[in-house]
C-alpha positions as CSV (number, residue, x, y, z in Angstrom):
1,X,5.3,15.4,7.7
2,X,7.8,13.5,4.9
3,X,7.9,10.6,3.9
4,X,11.7,10.0,4.8
5,X,10.5,10.7,8.3
6,X,7.3,8.6,7.9
7,X,9.4,5.3,6.4
8,X,12.2,6.1,9.3
9,X,10.0,5.5,11.7
10,X,8.0,2.6,10.0
11,X,11.8,0.9,9.7
12,X,12.1,1.8,13.5
13,X,9.2,0.0,14.2
14,X,9.2,-2.6,12.4
15,X,9.0,-6.2,13.9
16,X,12.1,-8.1,13.6
17,X,10.5,-11.3,12.2
18,X,7.9,-10.4,9.6
19,X,5.7,-7.6,9.0
20,X,1.8,-8.5,7.0
21,X,0.4,-5.6,5.2
22,X,-2.5,-5.0,7.9
23,X,0.9,-4.0,10.4
24,X,1.6,-1.2,7.1
25,X,-1.7,-0.6,6.2
26,X,-2.3,0.1,10.0
27,X,0.7,2.5,11.0
28,X,0.1,4.4,7.6
29,X,-3.7,5.0,7.8
30,X,-4.8,7.5,4.9
31,X,-0.9,7.3,3.3
32,X,-0.9,4.0,2.9
33,X,-2.9,4.2,-0.7
34,X,0.3,4.5,-1.9
35,X,2.9,2.3,-1.2
36,X,-0.5,-0.4,-1.1
37,X,-0.7,0.7,-5.2
38,X,2.6,0.9,-5.9
39,X,3.7,-2.6,-4.2
40,X,0.4,-4.3,-7.0
41,X,2.1,-2.3,-10.0
42,X,5.4,-3.6,-9.5
43,X,3.9,-7.7,-9.3
44,X,1.7,-6.6,-12.2
45,X,5.3,-6.6,-13.8
46,X,5.1,-10.5,-13.8
47,X,3.8,-12.6,-16.8
48,X,0.4,-13.9,-15.8
49,X,0.3,-12.0,-12.2
50,X,-0.5,-8.5,-14.7
51,X,-4.8,-10.0,-14.9
52,X,-4.8,-10.9,-10.7
53,X,-2.5,-7.3,-9.5
54,X,-4.9,-5.4,-12.6
55,X,-7.9,-6.2,-10.5
56,X,-6.4,-5.9,-6.9
57,X,-5.9,-2.6,-7.7
58,X,-9.3,-1.9,-8.4
59,X,-10.3,-2.3,-4.6
60,X,-7.4,0.2,-3.2
61,X,-8.0,2.3,-6.0
62,X,-11.8,2.4,-4.7
63,X,-11.1,2.7,-1.6
64,X,-9.0,6.1,-1.9
65,X,-12.1,7.8,-3.9
66,X,-14.2,6.4,-1.5
67,X,-11.9,8.1,1.8
68,X,-10.8,11.6,-0.4
69,X,-14.6,12.1,-1.6
70,X,-14.5,12.1,-4.8
71,X,-17.2,8.9,-5.3
């Protein structure tokens, strides 16, 4: 399924008031690694947050290695 179709489906299914990271991960399943890592990388641009965001990036990176059998 193309990413544009997936993103449109997420947009249509998103709750009107707010959504959580857990909701997003539940909808994307194995495809959630990219958007989560992108979100953390964008947050890492802010001064003073880069160390924490870098450490948090290690979590989905290690999970991605485990899920795709590279570990």
